[in-house]
N, C-alpha and C positions, 0 to 999 in steps of 0.2 A: 854476335854472329856465330861464334863457336858453340855457344850454349844452344841456340836454335837448331844448328846442324846436329848436335849431339842428341837432342830430343827427337828430331826427325829420324835419325838412324835407330834410336832405341825403340820407337813405336812403329817403325816400318812405314811411316808416312800416313798412317791411318788415325792418328790422334789417340783418343781413349777407347777406340772400338776394338782393341786387340782381343782376339779370341771370340768375338761375338759374331753370329750370323745374322744377316739382315732378313727382313720379312720376304724380300724378293727371292733370296736364296732358298728359304723354306718352301715357298710356293713352287719354285722351279723343281725342287727335289720331290715334292708331292706329285707334281705332274709327271715327272719321270717314273716314279714308283707306280702311278696309275697306268701309264702306258705299258710298262713291263707286266703288270698284273693282267691287263686285258689281253696282251699278246700271248702270255702263257696259257690263258684260258681258251682263246680261239684258235691257237695254232694246231692242236691235235685234230679237230674236225677237218681243217683245210689240208693237213698232211694226209689224212685218210682219203680225202677226196682225190688228191693227186695220185695216191697209190692205186685207188680203184680205177681211175682213168687210165693209168699206165697198164694195169692188169688187163683191162678190156682191149687195149691196143695190142698187147702181146698175144692174147688169145685170138684176136681177129686175124692177125698175121698167120696164125697156124691153121686157119679155117679150111684151107684147101687140102689139108692132110688129115684132119680129124673131124668127127661128127659133132653135131650140136650138143648131143648128150655128153660127150667127152669134154667139150668146152664148158658146159654148165657144171660138170663135176669138178673140173679144175678151178673154176671160178668160186664155187661153193667152198672148197677146201681153203683157198687163199683168202677168202673173205673172213673165214673163221680165224686164220692166222693173224690178220691185221685188226681183228675185232671191230670190223665195220658193222654198223647197225642196219644191215641190209638183209631182207628176206630173199634168199636165192630164187624163190619162186617168182619174184617180181622182176628178175632180170629178163629182158627181152632180147632174143636172138632172132634176127630176121635175115634170111638169105633170099636174094633175088638175082638169078643168073650167076654171074661171076663176082658178086659182091656180098658182103656180110656187114651187118650193123648190130652192135651190142650196146645196150643202153639200160638205164634204170634211173628212177627218180626216188630220192629218199631224203629224210629230214634228220637233223641232228641238233639237239638242244644243248645250250651251254648256260649254266647258272652262275651268277655273279653275287658277291657280297652275301655269302651264306645262304643262297637260295632266294633272296629277296627280289632279284631281277633275273629274268630268263630271256634269252635270245634264241630263236629257232632259225637255223640255216637250212635252206633247201638246196640240194645238190642234184645235178643231172649229168653225170658222166656219160659220154657217148664216144664210140669209136666206130669208124666206117673204113673198110678196106676193100679194094677191088683186086681180084687175083686172076 
C-alpha cells in the first residue's frame, strides 16, 4: 500500500506520461494559434471600419455649422491619418432639408498564409443626422 502511494505521489497520478503532451493538447493549441492568427489579420480592417463610421457620425453632427466642402475636407484629412483605403471622391454627402447623410462603400482585402488565400471584406459605413 505504501509503495503504490509513493509511486502515485512521485508520478503525479499520471503514470509514465510525465512531461508528455497528448495529441488532444496539441490539436487544441493548434486551434488556439489559428484563431489568434486569423484575429490579428482581420482586426485592422474592422477597426478602420468603426473609425470611419465614427468619423462620419462626428462630421454629420457638425453639418449644421459647416459646409459640405468643409466636411469632405475634414473627412479626407482624417482618412489619410487612419490609412483607410477610401477614395475621398467616393464619399457621398447628401443634404435634404434639415438632415444629412454621409456614406461610402469600399473594399479591403486580407491575405492569409503568405498570400495563398485572400478574403475581401466590403464595408458600407453610413451616418444620418437630423438637425
